Residue, then its C-alpha position, 0 to 999 in steps of 0.5 A: x485546532x488546526x481543523x479550524x483553519x481547514x477550508x475545502x472548496x470543492x467538497x460539496x461538488x461532484x467530480x463532474x460538476x468540478x470537470x465542467x467548471x474547469x473546461x469552462x475555465x479553460x484549464x488544461x486538466x479539466x480532461x487529465x485522468x483520475x489516476x495519476x503516477x508518482x507526481x515527482x516521478x518524470x515519465x512515469x519512470x520511477x526505477x530512475x528516481x529510486x536508482x539514484x536515491x538507493x542504487x543498490x536496490x537495482x542490484x540483481x539477487x536471489x529469487x527464493x521460494x520461501x518455504x522450501x529455500x530453494x533458489x529459483x532464479x535470478x532477479x534483475x533488483x528489489x526495486x522491481x517487485x512487490x509484495x503480491x506480485x505474480x507477473x513478471x517474475x520469470x520462474x515458470x515451470x513451477x507446480x503452482x503458481x507463485x507470489x512475492x510473499x516477501x523482499x529481504x532488501x538487505x540480502x536482495x532476495x525476493x521471496x515468493x511462495x504460494x498464495x495462501x503465504x500472503x494472507x495476513x491477520x494483523x498488521x502493526x502500525x506506526x506514527x498513526x494519526x486520529x481525526x477527531x474522536x474514534x467512532x462507536x460504529x464498526x471500523x475498516x481499513x483499506x491497506x491498498x490503493x485499489x482495494x477495497x476497505x475490510x472490517x478491522x478492529x483496533x488492538x491499542x491506543x490509535x492517533x497522536x503518533x502511538x503505534x497500534x495493531x490493526x487485526x483483520x476480521x478475515x486474512x487479508x492479502x498483499x499486506x506490506x511494510x510501508x504501505x499506508x493503513x486507512x480507517x474508515x467509519x463508513x465512508x469517513x476517514x478517521x485516520x491512519x498509519x504505517x504498516x511497519x510489520x505483519x502477521x501471517x494467518 
C-alpha cells in the first residue's frame, strides 16, 4: 500500500546526468563527493557525538587475545574500534597479524585474534523488512557498505519485523552485530534487517 505513494523522480537518470542538471541549476551539491560521513556529525568527528551519548565508550580498557586470554595492551575506548580492524591497535611485535574479532563493551575489552576468527557462517538478523514477495532467484547479501554481495540462503521467515538467519555460502569476514544486512536478487534489493548475532565458521 505504501509503495503506491512512493516516487523516484531521478530513478531513470544516470548519476552523471543528475550532476549535470544540478550544475546547470547552480546547486552547490553538484560536485559534492558521493561518499559522505554520517550526516548529523559535524566535521566528521563522530567520536564527539558518541562521547556525549555514551561517555563510557570512550573509557580506556584492555586489548585481550581472544584465544589465549592474554592482555596485549590498553585501548583508548571501545568506540574507536570495529570488528575486522587491523590498523591502529598499537600492539606490535605479535607473531602474526591480529584483527579486532569482537568488542565486549560492558567489560570495556577489545578482543583480537588471527583473521580466521573473523570468519562467519551465519548471522541472525532482526527487524527484517521485505520489499514485495521473495523471488525464486538466488539471494545475495551485503553486510558492509563497501563489500560485494555474497550468496546466502534464508533459514526462517523474512519480513514484517520477523527474525531470521542468513547462511553464507562461504565464510564471510568482518560481520558484526549492529550492522545492517541487505538482501538482493540480482541487482534488486528485496529487503534487509539488523545483525543481532553471528556464528563462527
